[in-house]
C-alpha positions as a printed NumPy array, in Angstrom:
array([[ 91.914,  93.59 , 205.361],
       [ 91.176,  91.705, 202.102],
       [ 90.245,  94.279, 199.481],
       [ 87.465,  92.034, 198.204],
       [ 85.716,  91.927, 201.542],
       [ 82.086,  93.001, 201.258],
       [ 82.274,  95.486, 204.132],
       [ 85.294,  97.202, 202.586],
       [ 83.366,  97.642, 199.334],
       [ 80.39 ,  99.175, 201.154],
       [ 82.587, 101.553, 203.142],
       [ 84.489, 102.515, 199.985],
       [ 81.198, 103.435, 198.303],
       [ 80.325, 105.675, 201.264],
       [ 83.78 , 107.238, 201.076],
       [ 83.277, 107.908, 197.358],
       [ 80.014, 109.747, 198.048],
       [ 81.686, 111.798, 200.788],
       [ 84.61 , 112.77 , 198.57 ],
       [ 82.317, 113.736, 195.694],
       [ 80.544, 116.322, 197.871],
       [ 83.771, 118.381, 197.921],
       [ 85.367, 117.432, 194.609],
       [ 84.062, 120.509, 192.742],
       [ 85.832, 122.876, 195.134],
       [ 89.03 , 120.8  , 195.382],
       [ 90.333, 119.411, 192.09 ],
       [ 92.908, 117.267, 193.887],
       [ 90.122, 114.992, 195.177],
       [ 89.351, 113.421, 191.789],
       [ 92.055, 110.772, 192.161],
       [ 90.974, 109.722, 195.691],
       [ 87.398, 109.544, 194.332],
       [ 88.581, 107.193, 191.601],
       [ 90.438, 105.004, 194.091],
       [ 87.42 , 104.711, 196.387],
       [ 85.158, 103.948, 193.424],
       [ 87.544, 101.221, 192.242],
       [ 87.54 ,  99.694, 195.735],
       [ 83.751,  99.824, 195.996],
       [ 82.648,  98.275, 192.727],
       [ 84.776,  95.212, 192.197],
       [ 84.084,  92.388, 189.809],
       [ 82.395,  89.22 , 191.118],
       [ 81.441,  90.551, 194.544],
       [ 78.268,  91.921, 196.121],
       [ 77.734,  95.375, 194.627],
       [ 77.011,  98.239, 197.051],
       [ 73.675,  99.994, 196.593],
       [ 74.011, 103.098, 194.417],
       [ 71.438, 105.155, 196.358],
       [ 71.925, 108.554, 194.67 ],
       [ 73.208, 108.5  , 191.078],
       [ 74.304, 112.16 , 191.039],
       [ 77.903, 111.646, 192.274],
       [ 78.375, 108.731, 189.882],
       [ 77.105, 110.667, 186.877],
       [ 79.187, 113.676, 187.888],
       [ 82.238, 111.408, 187.935],
       [ 81.283, 109.911, 184.559],
       [ 80.915, 113.353, 182.993],
       [ 84.375, 114.298, 184.256],
       [ 85.85 , 111.105, 182.744],
       [ 84.191, 111.724, 179.383],
       [ 85.355, 115.338, 179.31 ],
       [ 88.924, 114.173, 179.965],
       [ 88.512, 111.57 , 177.237],
       [ 87.194, 114.217, 174.853],
       [ 90.306, 116.255, 175.608],
       [ 92.541, 113.395, 174.523],
       [ 93.228, 111.912, 177.975],
       [ 92.124, 108.329, 177.274],
       [ 91.611, 106.058, 180.283],
       [ 89.019, 103.305, 180.283],
       [ 89.439, 102.064, 183.869],
       [ 87.605, 104.862, 185.732],
       [ 84.745, 104.735, 183.214],
       [ 84.523, 100.992, 183.783],
       [ 84.197, 101.545, 187.553],
       [ 81.29 , 103.964, 187.24 ],
       [ 79.645, 101.841, 184.541],
       [ 79.793,  98.907, 186.942],
       [ 78.029, 101.002, 189.563],
       [ 75.092, 102.19 , 187.439],
       [ 74.77 ,  99.536, 184.706],
       [ 74.319,  96.574, 187.042],
       [ 71.928,  98.429, 189.338],
       [ 68.199,  97.787, 189.126],
       [ 65.928, 100.223, 187.332],
       [ 64.364, 101.117, 190.674],
       [ 67.778, 102.262, 191.91 ],
       [ 68.861, 104.404, 189.003],
       [ 66.022, 105.212, 186.578],
       [ 65.032, 108.485, 188.249],
       [ 68.628, 109.709, 188.44 ],
       [ 69.478, 108.72 , 184.871],
       [ 66.376, 110.521, 183.616],
       [ 67.806, 113.803, 184.949],
       [ 70.808, 113.538, 182.599],
       [ 70.544, 113.943, 178.832],
       [ 72.39 , 110.902, 177.513],
       [ 71.601, 111.973, 173.953],
       [ 73.98 , 114.934, 174.176],
       [ 77.182, 114.351, 172.156],
       [ 79.403, 113.952, 175.234],
       [ 77.43 , 110.962, 176.54 ],
       [ 76.334, 109.491, 173.187],
       [ 79.881, 109.522, 171.838],
       [ 81.121, 108.158, 175.178],
       [ 78.703, 105.219, 174.938],
       [ 79.843, 104.474, 171.388],
       [ 83.493, 104.757, 172.401],
       [ 82.976, 102.295, 175.25 ],
       [ 81.529,  99.805, 172.729],
       [ 84.412, 100.072, 170.275],
       [ 86.151,  96.893, 169.12 ],
       [ 89.342,  97.362, 171.154],
       [ 87.626,  98.524, 174.369],
       [ 88.267,  96.399, 177.496],
       [ 85.834,  93.431, 177.477],
       [ 84.358,  94.364, 180.859],
       [ 83.683,  97.922, 179.711],
       [ 81.969,  96.612, 176.583],
       [ 79.882,  94.214, 178.652],
       [ 78.833,  96.867, 181.177],
       [ 77.923,  99.351, 178.451],
       [ 75.727,  96.766, 176.73 ],
       [ 73.967,  96.267, 180.071],
       [ 73.687, 100.029, 180.653],
       [ 71.715, 100.518, 177.43 ],
       [ 68.711,  98.78 , 179.007],
       [ 68.432, 101.808, 181.336],
       [ 68.642, 104.298, 178.453],
       [ 65.824, 102.932, 176.288],
       [ 63.501, 105.87 , 176.965],
       [ 66.11 , 108.428, 175.92 ],
       [ 67.557, 106.618, 172.909],
       [ 64.772, 104.557, 171.399],
       [ 61.434, 105.968, 172.56 ],
       [ 62.121, 109.706, 172.62 ],
       [ 61.437, 112.169, 169.823],
       [ 65.162, 112.825, 169.624],
       [ 66.415, 112.763, 166.027],
       [ 69.564, 110.784, 165.379],
       [ 71.519, 110.789, 162.147],
       [ 71.94 , 107.673, 160.018],
       [ 75.642, 107.643, 160.918],
       [ 74.903, 107.792, 164.651],
       [ 72.307, 105.02 , 164.46 ],
       [ 74.524, 102.783, 162.342],
       [ 77.502, 103.231, 164.666],
       [ 75.6  , 102.657, 167.918],
       [ 73.71 ,  99.565, 166.749],
       [ 76.712,  97.995, 165.019],
       [ 78.897,  98.393, 168.103],
       [ 76.12 ,  97.203, 170.425],
       [ 75.659,  94.15 , 168.205],
       [ 79.343,  93.209, 168.148],
       [ 79.914,  93.906, 171.85 ],
       [ 76.734,  92.085, 172.848],
       [ 77.67 ,  88.937, 170.939],
       [ 81.214,  88.989, 172.274],
       [ 80.005,  89.449, 175.848],
       [ 77.411,  86.68 , 175.616],
       [ 79.775,  84.225, 173.937],
       [ 82.415,  84.929, 176.593],
       [ 80.188,  84.666, 179.64 ],
       [ 76.394,  84.254, 179.488],
       [ 74.525,  85.775, 182.437],
       [ 70.795,  86.418, 183.117],
       [ 71.301,  90.192, 183.545],
       [ 73.202,  90.39 , 180.266],
       [ 70.507,  88.32 , 178.557],
       [ 67.758,  90.613, 179.858],
       [ 69.738,  93.634, 178.664],
       [ 70.16 ,  92.196, 175.162],
       [ 66.453,  91.329, 174.912],
       [ 65.48 ,  94.778, 176.206],
       [ 67.573,  96.652, 173.648],
       [ 66.508,  94.4  , 170.753],
       [ 62.842,  94.951, 171.643],
       [ 63.403,  98.706, 171.972],
       [ 64.953,  98.766, 168.509],
       [ 62.195,  96.612, 167.046],
       [ 59.407,  98.714, 168.538],
       [ 60.815, 101.902, 166.986],
       [ 59.953, 102.686, 163.358],
       [ 63.282, 104.526, 163.036],
       [ 65.624, 102.12 , 164.849],
       [ 64.274,  98.767, 163.609],
       [ 65.784,  99.432, 160.186],
       [ 69.271,  99.163, 161.71 ],
       [ 68.935,  95.772, 163.433],
       [ 71.636,  93.456, 161.981],
       [ 70.379,  90.141, 160.624],
       [ 72.701,  88.199, 162.918],
       [ 71.208,  89.74 , 166.06 ],
       [ 67.836,  88.07 , 165.653],
       [ 69.504,  85.198, 167.499],
       [ 68.705,  87.156, 170.676],
       [ 65.099,  86.003, 170.265],
       [ 66.27 ,  82.555, 171.369],
       [ 66.982,  83.977, 174.814],
       [ 63.238,  84.458, 175.301],
       [ 62.869,  80.691, 175.607],
       [ 64.913,  80.765, 178.798],
       [ 62.715,  83.366, 180.465],
       [ 60.157,  81.622, 182.664],
       [ 59.147,  84.679, 184.638],
       [ 57.127,  87.332, 182.843],
       [ 58.378,  89.955, 185.318],
       [ 61.863,  89.656, 183.796],
       [ 60.652,  90.693, 180.342],
       [ 60.866,  94.386, 179.413],
       [ 57.814,  96.537, 178.703],
       [ 59.126,  96.973, 175.158],
       [ 58.613,  93.233, 174.559],
       [ 54.893,  93.497, 175.236],
       [ 54.683,  96.65 , 173.124],
       [ 56.262,  94.727, 170.254],
       [ 53.797,  91.868, 170.608],
       [ 50.953,  94.282, 169.891],
       [ 52.727,  96.519, 167.382],
       [ 50.93 ,  95.842, 164.075],
       [ 53.826,  97.319, 162.057],
       [ 56.33 ,  94.634, 163.025],
       [ 54.994,  91.615, 161.103],
       [ 54.834,  93.465, 157.752],
       [ 58.317,  94.87 , 158.395],
       [ 59.855,  91.475, 159.118],
       [ 58.012,  89.832, 156.237],
       [ 59.577,  92.357, 153.873],
       [ 63.134,  91.443, 154.877],
       [ 64.1  ,  89.021, 152.113],
       [ 66.055,  85.998, 153.226],
       [ 65.585,  86.83 , 156.904],
       [ 64.607,  84.153, 159.393],
       [ 63.377,  86.85 , 161.771],
       [ 59.827,  86.641, 160.409],
       [ 59.308,  82.963, 161.248],
       [ 61.08 ,  83.417, 164.578],
       [ 58.801,  86.293, 165.522],
       [ 55.714,  84.277, 164.558],
       [ 56.909,  81.568, 166.952],
       [ 57.35 ,  84.151, 169.706],
       [ 53.846,  85.502, 169.111],
       [ 52.266,  82.062, 169.377],
       [ 54.226,  81.373, 172.579],
       [ 52.909,  84.618, 174.09 ],
       [ 49.461,  84.341, 172.476],
       [ 47.643,  85.266, 175.73 ],
       [ 49.325,  88.703, 175.687],
       [ 48.106,  89.625, 172.194],
       [ 45.14 ,  91.87 , 171.5  ],
       [ 42.214,  90.382, 169.559],
       [ 43.225,  92.39 , 166.486],
       [ 46.781,  91.081, 166.534],
       [ 45.547,  87.533, 167.161],
       [ 43.455,  87.726, 163.998],
       [ 46.445,  89.076, 162.065],
       [ 48.668,  86.298, 163.432],
       [ 46.169,  83.626, 162.457],
       [ 45.908,  85.005, 158.909],
       [ 49.652,  85.123, 158.228],
       [ 50.229,  81.72 , 159.853],
       [ 47.948,  80.109, 157.256],
       [ 50.494,  81.248, 154.643],
       [ 53.35 ,  79.4  , 156.354],
       [ 54.664,  75.942, 155.373],
       [ 53.081,  73.071, 157.254],
       [ 56.347,  72.124, 159.008],
       [ 56.651,  75.69 , 160.388],
       [ 53.09 ,  75.589, 161.706],
       [ 53.865,  72.245, 163.351],
       [ 56.727,  73.947, 165.215],
       [ 54.373,  76.707, 166.378],
       [ 51.955,  74.003, 167.525],
       [ 54.618,  72.291, 169.634],
       [ 55.655,  75.651, 171.112],
       [ 52.065,  76.464, 172.102],
       [ 51.719,  72.99 , 173.636],
       [ 54.953,  73.45 , 175.593],
       [ 53.8  ,  76.806, 176.968],
       [ 50.417,  75.371, 177.854],
       [ 52.022,  72.493, 179.774],
       [ 54.339,  74.933, 181.524],
       [ 51.386,  77.008, 182.748],
       [ 49.497,  73.855, 183.733],
       [ 52.424,  72.797, 185.934],
       [ 52.378,  76.173, 187.665],
       [ 48.662,  75.846, 188.322],
       [ 49.08 ,  72.301, 189.648],
       [ 51.569,  73.518, 192.245],
       [ 48.726,  75.441, 193.959],
       [ 45.503,  74.323, 195.597],
       [ 42.872,  73.474, 192.981],
       [ 40.234,  75.743, 194.548],
       [ 42.587,  78.675, 194.985],
       [ 41.245,  82.054, 193.885],
       [ 44.491,  83.942, 194.404],
       [ 45.135,  86.618, 191.797],
       [ 48.163,  84.813, 190.346],
       [ 46.224,  81.557, 189.942],
       [ 43.282,  83.276, 188.267],
       [ 45.73 ,  84.917, 185.865],
       [ 47.398,  81.569, 185.131],
       [ 44.044,  79.92 , 184.443],
       [ 43.148,  82.696, 182.024],
       [ 46.531,  82.267, 180.354],
       [ 46.071,  78.508, 180.124],
       [ 42.685,  78.938, 178.439],
       [ 44.157,  81.351, 175.876],
       [ 46.94 ,  78.871, 175.099],
       [ 44.347,  76.108, 174.729],
       [ 42.619,  78.234, 172.079],
       [ 45.974,  78.896, 170.372],
       [ 46.744,  75.178, 170.325],
       [ 43.31 ,  74.398, 168.881],
       [ 43.665,  77.015, 166.123],
       [ 47.145,  75.782, 165.163],
       [ 45.875,  72.191, 165.088],
       [ 43.186,  73.238, 162.615],
       [ 45.69 ,  75.12 , 160.473],
       [ 48.288,  72.33 , 160.383],
       [ 45.57 ,  69.856, 159.369],
       [ 44.278,  72.263, 156.719],
       [ 40.921,  72.638, 158.454],
       [ 38.955,  75.899, 158.541],
       [ 39.164,  77.946, 161.719],
       [ 35.697,  79.239, 162.597],
       [ 35.354,  82.999, 162.666],
       [ 34.796,  84.405, 166.146]])
């Protein structure tokens, strides 16, 4: 039977789970487990559902221990990364939370998989995996050294760019946005964001479904520390880019942050404010089109939310029009 047949992949995944139930008591089963895992999670084919992450993480730990002992093989790590990295958060978040990925074995393994000469697919999958590890790496109270932070972010940056330039994909784009927002939201990690990775903000323009944006994005929108931080980065275009993002997502800002945004926007050059104005107008038209696709008298929850969003964008457009024309904006 063709090895890329969907049914073969599904059956191979079941075989892998079966083998892993006995692998601890029979060391000779590790190689058959690897073969079944390789057959299950192939590139460019429907991926079997992970179900329980425990056998996959057990296999990953074994691979990293072998790697730590000097037995370097990237292929089996790539197979298990493919299984868990491309899964949805609903599939794997609970299982991943039971493993401490901040321990040296896993942290060093992640960094090693992102190294410059790692196989491109392994780099790509590890970049995607980081979106599932945000709580452990970027939002936990875990203390990382400057060397650890520098190494992880630098390798993520290089691998992410290489992966995106080679083959753009929505899942990869969501992963890059998620990790950038996690870094930005953290007082510790935001210091390590490379200047060249602010280009990831451009990917937000291609997201037309709010459900695809990470929670960290909305936390950043209302994090009052971010604007002063970006403003203090001399020669960085991140500040003006982030202002554009905030005006595009104006409905999601708190009243306090809206006032702060309005104040700092008055300090911007007129041509920059004109760009923000066109962005707000574009978003407003986009929401209007969504509303128009439904019955005018509809009171469905989604339509009510869209109408509220449209009204907020109308206010944003009005305020920017006043600013660009050097007119006072009345105080609320």
